[in-house]
MARKOL-633986 format. One line per field, with one value per residue (C-alpha): residue in three letters; residue number from 1; x negated, y, z negated. Coordinates in steps of 0.5 Angstrom, whole numbers, plus 500, padded with zeros to 3 digits. Each point is the difference from the previous one (the first is absolute). Layout:
<rs>
type: [ALA; ...]
seq: [NUM; ...]
x: [X; ...]
y: [Y; ...]
z: [Z; ...]
</rs>
This chain:
<rs>
type: [MET; ASN; THR; LYS; LEU; GLU; PRO; ILE; VAL; ALA; ASN; ASP; VAL; ALA; LEU; LEU; ILE; VAL; SER; GLY; GLN; SER; GLN; CYS; PHE; ALA; ARG; VAL; GLU; GLN; ILE; VAL; GLU; ASP; THR; ALA; PRO; GLY; TRP; VAL; ASN; VAL; THR; PHE; THR; ILE; LEU; VAL; VAL; PRO; THR; LYS; VAL; LEU; ARG; PHE; ILE; VAL; PRO; GLU; SER; ALA; LEU; ILE; GLY; GLY; GLU; PHE; SER; VAL; GLY; GLY; THR; PRO; MET; ARG; PHE; GLU; LYS; LEU; ALA; ARG; PRO; SER; ALA; GLU; GLU; ILE; GLU; ALA; LEU; SER; GLN; SER; PRO; GLN; HIS; GLN; PRO; THR; ASP; ALA; PRO; ASP; LEU; PRO; THR; GLU; ALA; VAL; ALA; ASP; VAL; ILE; ASP; LEU; ALA; SER; ARG; ARG; ARG; LYS; LYS; ASP; ASP]
seq: [1; 2; 3; 4; 5; 6; 7; 8; 9; 10; 11; 12; 13; 14; 15; 16; 17; 18; 19; 20; 21; 22; 23; 24; 25; 26; 27; 28; 29; 30; 31; 32; 33; 34; 35; 36; 37; 38; 39; 40; 41; 42; 43; 44; 45; 46; 47; 48; 49; 50; 51; 52; 53; 54; 55; 56; 57; 58; 59; 60; 61; 62; 63; 64; 65; 66; 67; 68; 69; 70; 71; 72; 73; 74; 75; 76; 77; 78; 79; 80; 81; 82; 83; 84; 85; 86; 87; 88; 89; 90; 91; 92; 93; 94; 95; 96; 97; 98; 99; 100; 101; 102; 103; 104; 105; 106; 107; 108; 109; 110; 111; 112; 113; 114; 115; 116; 117; 118; 119; 120; 121; 122; 123; 124; 125]
x: [488; 505; 497; 506; 505; 504; 505; 500; 506; 502; 496; 494; 493; 497; 494; 502; 495; 499; 496; 496; 499; 502; 504; 504; 504; 508; 506; 505; 507; 505; 500; 507; 502; 500; 505; 495; 499; 494; 498; 500; 500; 495; 500; 493; 497; 493; 496; 496; 500; 506; 504; 503; 506; 500; 504; 498; 504; 496; 501; 501; 493; 497; 503; 495; 494; 501; 498; 505; 499; 502; 500; 495; 495; 499; 502; 501; 502; 496; 503; 496; 500; 503; 495; 501; 502; 494; 496; 504; 499; 493; 499; 504; 495; 494; 497; 499; 507; 503; 503; 496; 503; 500; 494; 502; 500; 496; 504; 497; 502; 507; 502; 504; 507; 502; 507; 501; 507; 497; 496; 506; 502; 507; 505; 501; 493]
y: [524; 496; 500; 496; 504; 495; 503; 498; 496; 497; 494; 503; 502; 506; 504; 507; 505; 506; 506; 496; 495; 492; 500; 493; 495; 501; 495; 504; 498; 504; 505; 504; 506; 507; 505; 505; 498; 497; 498; 493; 498; 494; 496; 497; 495; 502; 494; 502; 497; 501; 501; 507; 502; 506; 504; 505; 504; 500; 502; 494; 501; 498; 493; 500; 503; 507; 505; 503; 503; 500; 506; 503; 493; 497; 493; 494; 493; 495; 493; 494; 496; 493; 494; 496; 493; 498; 504; 496; 493; 502; 501; 494; 496; 503; 494; 505; 501; 493; 498; 495; 495; 501; 496; 494; 501; 495; 496; 501; 507; 499; 500; 495; 502; 501; 498; 506; 497; 494; 505; 504; 499; 497; 505; 494; 500]
z: [529; 503; 508; 502; 497; 497; 495; 493; 498; 494; 497; 503; 496; 501; 498; 496; 502; 496; 502; 505; 495; 499; 494; 499; 504; 500; 502; 504; 496; 504; 505; 500; 505; 496; 500; 504; 507; 502; 493; 496; 493; 499; 494; 498; 495; 498; 500; 493; 493; 498; 506; 502; 504; 504; 505; 505; 504; 507; 507; 504; 504; 493; 502; 505; 497; 500; 494; 495; 494; 493; 496; 505; 499; 507; 501; 505; 500; 504; 502; 498; 506; 499; 501; 507; 500; 503; 494; 495; 504; 500; 493; 498; 504; 497; 495; 495; 499; 500; 494; 495; 496; 493; 496; 496; 493; 496; 496; 493; 501; 499; 493; 496; 498; 493; 498; 495; 499; 496; 496; 497; 493; 500; 496; 495; 498]
</rs>
């Protein structure tokens, strides 16, 4: 669970856990207060192929990893931590992640251009 209790906000990616089992990742599109106090409407894009858009009405505590239920099924969201700037920098310095130049194609691999216009019959023929 989210140990820092940082709330989930729009554009975050969260893991959807259903009945204690990890199910899928989802991007938070929108969080809007519900008419009932202490509840919010959360719109997600479920990151599967093809993607699906879902909306849950959940207690505000769900935004910090609290459990809620949908149709009696226990669920919770776990915010996916973003990599730190240091982690990103270290990854970009790793030799296995350095960009490589595309190999040069041998000149014989390039086909001759055929002018199809010169091969067309003239309408007068």
